[in-house]
C-alpha positions in Angstrom: -4.1 31.5 16.9 -4.4 31.9 13.5 -7.0 29.7 11.6 -4.0 28.2 9.9 -2.1 27.7 13.0 -5.1 25.9 14.2 -5.7 24.0 11.3 -2.0 22.6 11.0 -2.3 21.9 15.3 -5.5 19.7 14.2 -3.8 18.3 11.8 -0.5 17.0 13.7 -2.7 15.8 16.6 -4.9 13.8 14.3 -1.7 12.4 12.6 0.1 11.6 15.8 -3.5 9.2 16.6 -3.7 8.1 13.2 -1.7 5.0 13.2 -3.7 3.9 16.5 -7.4 4.9 14.8 -6.0 3.2 11.5 -5.2 -0.2 13.1 -1.4 0.5 12.3 1.1 -1.4 14.5 4.7 -1.4 14.6 5.3 -4.5 12.3 3.6 -3.0 9.9 5.5 -2.3 6.8 5.5 0.8 4.2 6.2 1.2 0.9 6.9 4.4 -0.9 7.2 4.8 -4.6 5.8 6.4 -7.9 3.8 3.9 -9.6 3.1 3.6 -13.4 -0.1 2.9 -14.6 0.6 1.8 -18.6 -0.1 -1.5 -19.8 3.1 -3.8 -20.4 5.7 -5.6 -18.7 8.3 -3.0 -17.2 10.6 -3.2 -14.3 9.4 -0.5 -11.6 6.6 0.1 -9.5 3.3 -0.5 -11.3 -0.5 0.2 -10.1 -3.5 -1.7 -11.2 -7.1 -0.8 -10.7 -10.0 -3.8 -11.3 -13.7 -3.1 -11.9 -16.1 -1.8 -9.9 -18.6 -4.5 -8.7 -21.1 -5.2 -6.4 -19.0 -7.2 -4.3 -16.9 -4.0 -3.6 -16.8 -0.9 -1.5 -14.1 0.5 -4.2 -12.6 -0.9 -7.0 -9.7 -3.3 -6.0 -6.2 -1.9 -6.2 -3.0 -3.8 -7.3 0.6 -3.0 -7.1 3.5 -4.8 -8.6 7.0 -4.4 -7.6 9.2 -6.0 -11.2 12.3 -6.3 -11.8 13.0 -7.5 -15.6 16.6 -7.8 -14.9 16.6 -9.9 -11.6 13.6 -12.0 -12.6 11.2 -11.2 -10.0 7.9 -9.6 -9.2 5.9 -9.0 -5.8 2.3 -8.5 -5.8 0.0 -6.6 -3.6 -3.5 -6.4 -3.4 -5.8 -4.0 -1.7 -9.9 -5.1 -1.1 -12.5 -3.5 0.5 -15.3 -5.7 0.1 -19.2 -5.1 0.5 -19.9 -7.4 3.4 -23.3 -7.5 2.5 -22.8 -8.8 -0.3 -19.4 -11.0 0.5 -21.6 -12.9 3.4 -23.6 -14.2 1.1 -20.3 -16.2 -1.0 -18.3 -17.0 2.3 -17.8 -15.7 6.0 -16.5 -12.1 6.2 -12.6 -12.2 7.3 -10.5 -9.4 9.1 -9.1 -7.9 6.5 -11.8 -8.4 3.9 -12.5 -4.1 4.3 -8.9 -2.7 4.0 -8.4 0.9 4.7 -7.4 3.6 2.7 -6.0 7.0 5.1 -5.0 10.2 4.6 -2.3 11.6 7.3 0.0 15.2 7.4 2.9 14.7 5.1 5.0 15.4 8.8 4.4 11.8 9.7 6.2 10.4 6.7 9.8 9.8 8.6 8.0 8.1 11.8 6.9 5.0 9.3 10.4 4.5 8.4 9.6 3.8 4.4 11.4 1.7 2.1 11.6 3.7 -1.2 10.5 1.1 -4.0 13.5 2.8 -6.8 16.0 1.6 -3.8 14.4 -1.5 -3.6 14.8 -2.5 -7.1 17.8 -1.1 -7.4 19.0 -3.2 -5.0 17.3 -6.6 -4.4 18.4 -9.7 -5.9 16.0 -12.4 -7.0 16.8 -14.2 -4.4 16.8 -11.2 -1.6 13.6 -10.1 -2.8 11.9 -13.5 -2.3 13.6 -13.7 1.1 11.8 -10.3 2.0 8.6 -11.4 0.9 8.6 -14.5 2.6 9.9 -13.2 5.8 7.3 -10.3 5.8 4.2 -12.4 4.0 1.8 -11.9 7.0 2.5 -8.9 7.7 -0.1 -5.3 6.6 2.0 -3.5 3.7 0.6 0.2 3.5 1.7 1.7 0.3 2.4 5.5 -0.1 1.8 6.1 -4.2 3.4 9.6 -5.0 1.1 9.4 -8.5 -2.2 9.1 -6.6 -2.6 11.3 -3.2 0.5 12.1 -1.9 1.6 15.9 -1.1 -1.6 16.8 -1.8 -2.2 20.0 0.9 0.2 19.1 3.2 -1.4 15.1 3.2 -0.2 11.7 1.8 -2.6 8.7 1.2 -1.6 5.4 3.0 -3.3 2.3 1.1 -3.6 -0.8 3.3 -2.9 -3.8 1.0 -1.5 -7.2 1.9 1.0 -9.5 -0.1 -0.6 -11.6 -2.9 0.1 -15.0 -2.3 1.6 -17.1 -3.4 4.5 -14.7 -5.5 4.6 -14.4 -9.0 8.3 -15.1 -9.8 9.8 -15.3 -13.4 12.8 -16.3 -15.2 12.9 -19.6 -13.3 
């Protein structure tokens, strides 16, 4: 077997087991989109990063799905706390160390991701809020095409959770 075929086989095996290795469940939600990091209010998929502090292993990442036309925002946060520092403030919880994992692009179809552009094009404010409310306790994995997607045949999954309460405007 050639080296290239061996590498592809190894990635496939790792990828097939990645869900269980990363703690993914069938109830998790997957979103895929191309984020924008420019400041300002706009309709689209925004990505922000908070400053790095000793409280974190890596800087927090925040995603926003925003529709100015329909008057809604849905926010997601990724935190990976430094548990040695966090325990000085409060007890450590299971969702305090969220993951960023790299899996083969070939697994994308098995995740059945929701395309953020399609979501924005089809959801009214009431539908977006109902979707958020129905899924508020689920883990959300974000596949950001602008950061780590299609990188040599792999994609990056960023574990997030809904930011509660939802920030809705234009009421």
